[in-house]
C-alpha positions as a Python dict, from the first residue, in 0.01 Angstrom:
ca = {
    (1, 'X'): (0, 0, 0),
    (2, 'X'): (-5, -85, 364),
    (3, 'X'): (-296, -272, 523),
    (4, 'X'): (-331, -157, 892),
    (5, 'X'): (-561, -350, 1089),
    (6, 'X'): (-531, -118, 1386),
    (7, 'X'): (-292, 200, 1521),
    (8, 'X'): (-209, 265, 1845),
    (9, 'X'): (-69, 569, 2050),
    (10, 'X'): (7, 606, 2336),
    (11, 'X'): (205, 850, 2609),
    (12, 'X'): (1, 1178, 2403),
    (13, 'X'): (-92, 1436, 2620),
    (14, 'X'): (-393, 1400, 2881),
    (15, 'X'): (-434, 1085, 2770),
    (16, 'X'): (-35, 1021, 2894),
    (17, 'X'): (-203, 735, 3108),
    (18, 'X'): (-364, 517, 2864),
    (19, 'X'): (-340, 367, 2512),
    (20, 'X'): (-573, 500, 2222),
    (21, 'X'): (-597, 264, 2001),
    (22, 'X'): (-784, 264, 1659),
    (23, 'X'): (-929, -58, 1504),
    (24, 'X'): (-1012, -29, 1097),
    (25, 'X'): (-1284, -261, 901),
    (26, 'X'): (-1142, -482, 641),
    (27, 'X'): (-1166, -272, 314),
    (28, 'X'): (-1165, 65, 491),
    (29, 'X'): (-926, 347, 424),
    (30, 'X'): (-838, 555, 696),
    (31, 'X'): (-665, 793, 407),
    (32, 'X'): (-630, 726, 51),
    (33, 'X'): (-452, 968, -141),
    (34, 'X'): (-93, 989, -351),
    (35, 'X'): (231, 970, -263),
    (36, 'X'): (372, 1319, -118),
    (37, 'X'): (-14, 1450, -6),
    (38, 'X'): (111, 1484, 325),
    (39, 'X'): (-76, 1171, 475),
    (40, 'X'): (195, 1162, 748),
    (41, 'X'): (65, 1456, 883),
    (42, 'X'): (-283, 1392, 921),
    (43, 'X'): (-208, 1040, 1022),
    (44, 'X'): (100, 1099, 1281),
    (45, 'X'): (180, 1478, 1395),
    (46, 'X'): (-200, 1595, 1332),
    (47, 'X'): (-370, 1378, 1652),
    (48, 'X'): (-47, 1449, 1879),
    (49, 'X'): (-113, 1863, 1757),
    (50, 'X'): (-479, 1823, 1825),
    (51, 'X'): (-422, 1686, 2203),
    (52, 'X'): (-156, 1953, 2291),
    (53, 'X'): (-259, 2282, 2098),
    (54, 'X'): (-513, 2385, 2358),
    (55, 'X'): (-273, 2271, 2633),
    (56, 'X'): (-36, 2483, 2692),
    (57, 'X'): (323, 2307, 2579),
    (58, 'X'): (447, 2492, 2299),
    (59, 'X'): (575, 2193, 2052),
    (60, 'X'): (569, 2399, 1719),
    (61, 'X'): (879, 2628, 1672),
    (62, 'X'): (1050, 2493, 1964),
    (63, 'X'): (1450, 2487, 1992),
    (64, 'X'): (1559, 2166, 2105),
    (65, 'X'): (1756, 2144, 2375),
    (66, 'X'): (2104, 1965, 2336),
}
């Protein structure tokens, strides 16, 4: 179990010049689910995908360049 007080995102899509911060109240859960339930997608990848989804930037299924 991880006790988070806050989470902050930066350099995300249209808010790239701002920090987005979410503060949690004591005893509240952002996501309460068992291990392996896909929390990491909802918590980390989901907000980034949501912000870029309609921006015209192809994030998914794109090969990285070396």
